[in-house]
C-alpha positions in Angstrom: -6.4 7.4 -11.3 -7.9 8.0 -7.9 -6.4 6.2 -4.9 -8.5 4.2 -2.5 -8.9 6.3 0.7 -7.7 4.4 3.8 -8.3 7.0 6.5 -11.4 8.9 7.5 -11.2 12.6 6.4 -13.1 13.7 9.6 -11.3 11.8 12.4 -8.4 9.9 10.7 -9.9 6.5 11.7 -9.4 3.4 9.6 -11.9 3.1 6.8 -13.5 -0.3 6.2 -15.0 -1.8 3.0 -18.6 -2.4 3.7 -20.0 -3.4 0.3 -18.7 -4.9 -2.9 -20.7 -5.0 -6.2 -20.2 -7.1 -9.3 -19.9 -5.2 -12.5 -21.3 -8.0 -14.6 -24.5 -8.7 -12.6 -26.5 -7.2 -9.7 -24.8 -9.3 -7.0 -23.7 -7.3 -3.9 -21.8 -8.5 -0.9 -22.1 -6.6 2.4 -20.1 -6.8 5.6 -17.0 -5.3 7.2 -13.7 -6.0 5.5 -10.3 -4.5 6.2 -8.3 -3.1 3.3 -5.3 -5.3 2.4 -2.1 -4.3 4.3 -0.4 -2.8 1.2 -3.4 -0.4 0.8 -3.1 0.7 4.4 0.4 2.1 4.1 0.9 5.7 2.8 0.6 6.3 -0.9 4.3 7.1 -1.3 5.2 3.7 0.2 2.7 2.0 -2.1 4.4 3.7 -5.1 7.9 2.7 -3.7 6.7 -1.0 -3.5 5.3 -0.9 -7.0 8.5 0.6 -8.4 10.6 -2.0 -6.4 8.6 -4.9 -7.9 8.8 -3.4 -11.4 12.6 -3.2 -10.9 12.5 -6.9 -10.3 13.3 -6.4 -6.6 16.7 -4.9 -7.4 17.8 -2.4 -4.8 20.7 -1.3 -7.1 18.2 -0.5 -9.9 16.0 1.4 -7.4 19.0 3.4 -6.2 19.8 4.4 -9.8 16.1 5.2 -10.6 15.7 7.4 -7.5 19.2 8.9 -7.7 20.1 7.9 -4.1 22.6 5.5 -2.5 21.9 1.8 -2.1 21.9 2.1 1.7 19.2 4.8 1.4 17.0 2.5 -0.6 17.7 -0.4 1.8 16.6 1.8 4.7 13.5 2.9 2.9 12.6 -0.7 2.1 13.2 -1.7 5.8 10.9 1.1 6.9 8.1 -0.1 4.5 8.6 -3.7 5.7 8.2 -2.5 9.3 5.0 -0.7 8.4 3.6 -3.8 6.7 4.5 -5.9 9.7 2.6 -3.5 12.0 -0.4 -3.6 9.6 -0.5 -7.4 9.5 -0.3 -7.7 13.3 -3.4 -5.5 13.8 
């Protein structure tokens, strides 16, 4: 499945959603809307968060799944949390 682009391919600026359309009827909503913070982090961090949630939030399970140590997974999660904090402050 294609991922939603979040950065402009020409200048690397932030992309905005400007129109939403209903699949069931002809309704369209226009405006400028920011993508949710979790979509604004890099794709590999989105995947990490999805895997973490599917592992019931278990860092031990994530360490086993990724074949790395618990502290490595903890550090990765801390980095993703920091990115999300930056995104929500903007």
